[in-house]
C-alpha positions as CSV (number, residue, x, y, z in Angstrom):
1,M,74.2,57.1,115.8
2,Q,77.1,55.2,114.9
3,F,80.4,55.1,112.3
4,S,81.0,52.7,109.9
5,R,83.5,49.5,111.4
6,R,85.6,50.5,108.5
7,L,85.7,53.7,109.1
8,L,87.3,53.9,112.6
9,S,88.2,50.2,113.5
10,F,92.0,49.9,114.4
11,S,94.3,47.9,116.7
12,L,94.6,49.0,120.6
13,A,98.7,48.3,119.5
14,L,98.3,51.6,118.0
15,I,96.6,53.5,120.9
16,A,98.9,52.0,123.6
17,A,102.2,53.1,121.2
18,L,100.8,57.1,121.2
19,P,102.4,59.6,124.0
20,L,100.2,61.6,125.9
21,A,100.0,65.5,125.7
22,S,98.4,67.8,128.0
23,A,98.3,70.6,125.0
24,H,95.5,70.9,123.1
25,G,93.8,73.6,120.9
26,A,90.7,75.4,118.8
27,I,89.9,76.4,115.1
28,G,93.0,78.7,114.3
29,S,91.0,80.3,110.7
30,I,88.7,78.7,107.8
31,T,88.8,80.2,104.1
32,I,86.2,80.0,102.2
33,D,86.8,79.9,98.2
34,G,90.0,81.6,99.2
35,T,88.9,84.0,101.2
36,V,90.4,83.7,104.9
37,Y,88.3,84.3,108.6
38,K,90.7,84.1,111.3
39,G,89.8,83.4,114.8
40,N,90.3,84.8,117.7
41,F,93.1,83.6,120.5
42,I,92.0,81.3,122.9
43,G,90.4,82.4,125.7
44,D,90.0,86.0,124.0
45,V,86.4,86.6,124.3
46,T,86.4,90.4,124.8
47,S,86.6,90.8,120.8
48,T,83.6,89.4,119.0
49,N,85.0,90.2,115.3
50,T,85.2,86.5,113.9
51,V,83.4,84.3,112.1
52,I,84.2,81.5,114.5
53,R,82.4,81.4,117.9
54,P,85.5,82.3,120.5
55,P,86.5,79.5,122.9
56,T,87.4,80.0,126.8
57,S,89.3,77.1,126.9
58,K,91.9,75.2,124.8
59,D,90.5,71.7,126.7
60,P,88.7,69.0,125.2
61,V,85.1,68.3,126.3
62,K,84.8,65.2,128.3
63,G,81.3,63.5,128.0
64,N,78.0,63.0,126.0
65,T,75.1,64.6,127.9
66,T,77.1,68.3,128.3
67,A,75.8,71.3,126.6
68,E,79.8,71.9,125.8
69,L,79.4,69.5,123.0
70,I,77.3,71.7,120.9
71,C,79.9,74.2,119.9
72,G,82.9,73.3,122.8
73,K,84.4,75.8,125.7
74,V,82.9,79.0,124.1
75,G,82.8,82.1,125.6
76,G,80.3,83.9,123.6
77,K,78.9,84.4,120.4
78,A,80.9,85.8,117.1
79,A,79.7,89.2,115.2
80,L,80.5,88.3,111.9
81,I,79.3,85.9,109.3
82,A,81.4,84.5,106.4
83,D,80.0,84.5,102.8
84,A,79.3,81.0,101.0
85,M,77.4,79.4,98.2
86,P,76.3,75.7,98.1
87,G,79.6,73.5,97.2
88,S,81.4,76.0,98.6
89,K,84.9,74.2,99.4
90,I,85.8,75.2,103.2
91,D,89.4,75.0,104.6
92,V,89.8,74.3,108.1
93,L,92.7,75.2,110.1
94,W,93.0,73.6,113.6
95,Q,95.5,75.2,116.0
96,D,97.0,73.9,119.6
97,T,98.8,76.1,122.1
98,D,101.6,75.5,124.3
99,D,101.2,75.0,128.2
100,T,101.3,78.7,128.7
101,G,98.7,79.6,125.8
102,T,100.7,82.1,124.2
103,Q,102.8,80.1,121.5
104,V,100.3,78.8,118.9
105,I,102.1,75.3,117.4
106,P,100.4,72.5,115.1
107,W,97.5,70.6,116.4
108,I,98.6,67.7,118.4
109,H,96.5,64.8,117.8
110,K,96.4,62.5,115.1
111,V,94.5,59.6,116.0
112,G,90.3,60.3,115.4
113,P,87.7,61.0,112.8
114,I,86.5,65.1,111.5
115,M,83.2,65.4,111.5
116,S,81.0,67.5,109.9
117,Y,76.9,69.3,110.6
118,M,75.5,72.0,110.1
119,A,71.8,73.6,111.6
120,E,70.1,76.5,110.1
121,C,70.0,79.5,112.3
122,T,66.4,79.9,112.6
123,G,64.0,82.8,114.2
124,V,67.2,85.5,114.4
125,S,68.0,87.8,111.5
126,D,71.2,86.1,111.6
127,C,73.5,83.7,113.0
128,S,75.1,86.0,115.1
129,T,72.4,86.1,118.0
130,F,71.8,82.2,117.5
131,D,71.0,80.1,119.9
132,P,71.8,76.6,119.3
133,T,70.7,74.8,122.6
134,N,67.8,73.3,120.6
135,A,69.1,72.9,117.0
136,S,68.3,70.9,114.5
137,W,71.2,69.7,113.4
138,F,72.5,67.6,110.3
139,K,76.1,65.4,108.6
140,T,77.3,66.9,106.0
141,D,80.6,65.4,105.8
142,Q,83.5,63.3,108.0
143,L,86.8,62.0,107.3
144,G,88.5,58.7,109.3
145,L,91.2,57.2,107.7
146,R,92.7,57.2,104.5
147,E,94.0,54.2,102.3
148,D,97.4,54.3,104.0
149,G,96.0,54.0,107.6
150,T,96.6,57.3,108.3
151,W,93.9,60.0,109.7
152,F,93.1,62.6,108.3
153,T,93.6,64.5,111.4
154,L,97.3,63.6,110.8
155,D,97.1,66.4,107.9
156,L,96.7,69.0,111.3
157,F,99.1,67.2,112.8
158,N,101.7,68.6,110.3
159,G,100.3,72.0,110.3
160,K,98.0,71.8,107.7
161,S,94.1,72.2,106.9
162,V,91.8,69.7,106.3
163,S,88.9,70.3,103.9
164,T,84.6,70.5,103.5
165,T,81.9,71.0,101.0
166,I,78.7,72.6,101.5
167,P,76.1,70.7,99.9
168,Q,75.6,71.0,96.3
169,N,71.7,71.6,96.5
170,L,71.9,73.5,99.9
171,K,68.9,76.3,100.2
172,A,70.2,79.7,100.5
173,G,70.0,80.7,104.7
174,N,71.8,81.8,107.5
175,Y,73.2,78.3,109.1
176,L,75.8,77.4,112.1
177,F,78.5,75.4,111.0
178,R,79.9,72.4,113.9
179,H,82.9,70.9,112.8
180,E,84.5,68.4,115.2
181,L,87.7,66.3,116.0
182,I,86.8,63.3,118.0
183,A,90.6,62.4,119.4
184,L,90.8,58.4,120.8
185,H,94.5,58.4,121.8
186,T,92.8,57.9,125.0
187,A,89.6,55.9,123.4
188,D,90.3,52.1,125.0
189,T,88.7,53.2,128.7
190,L,84.8,54.8,128.8
191,N,84.6,58.3,128.5
192,G,88.2,58.5,127.6
193,V,87.6,59.8,124.2
194,E,87.8,63.7,123.9
195,F,85.8,65.3,121.6
196,Y,86.7,69.4,120.4
197,P,83.9,70.5,118.7
198,S,83.9,74.2,117.2
199,C,81.1,76.3,115.6
200,F,81.1,79.0,113.0
201,Q,78.7,81.2,111.4
202,L,78.1,81.1,107.3
203,R,75.3,83.2,104.9
204,V,74.6,80.7,102.2
205,G,73.5,81.9,98.9
206,G,72.1,80.5,95.9
207,N,68.6,79.4,94.5
208,E,69.3,76.0,95.6
209,S,66.1,74.5,97.6
210,G,67.8,71.1,98.8
211,A,66.7,70.4,102.9
212,P,68.1,68.1,104.7
213,N,66.4,64.6,105.1
214,A,66.9,63.8,108.7
215,T,68.2,66.2,111.7
216,A,69.4,65.3,115.3
217,A,69.8,67.0,118.4
218,I,73.4,67.9,119.7
219,P,74.3,66.6,122.6
220,G,72.4,63.4,121.3
221,I,74.4,62.2,118.4
222,Y,77.2,60.0,120.9
223,G,76.4,57.2,123.2
224,L,79.7,56.6,124.9
225,T,80.2,52.6,124.4
226,D,78.9,53.4,120.4
227,P,81.6,51.5,118.1
228,G,84.8,54.7,117.6
229,I,83.7,56.3,120.7
230,L,84.5,53.2,123.0
231,I,87.9,51.2,121.0
């Protein structure tokens, strides 16, 4: 799967001018139609009272074949499920932490696209026990460059959330939602790209019957020399 040239084209000079930073982060909260669901603090995998699968590390996922590309560096499943409807708006707030891992700060990276995928939690009663290793993922959204030449990740850098929408005709069921930031500040070298995927659990209601016309396995959606992955 490749990204459009328009979405991911920008100058090498821009990358070269970007400062490098060691801080990273994860989803701090999601808001669905006004209801806020908070995630765990990074490294806290003992509490599962959340809809966001808890991360064990704030570090990026490297490489395109690791299982960590599915939901990131996850330490366990989440116990709760958020309710949503076809067409529901989801605001996703990514947050960073300082080098001590104790202070929450805004997301540090502002160059790169944002991807949204969903997979139905098949074979289980709800997503809290779903193993996504062999899940069938379908892409629902992507955010790249705006008309002014800035990336939507700049909103996260400024402490704001970014929005995505559940497909309007999606059939009812339990779904794992994969939200991913792809940081490109070091993507001018092979395997320099940094992946930040994170998953949260949804129960989609309604009476729609729509199903994806194509699905993909993760890992498997990116090649390390794809346009937009290697700049």
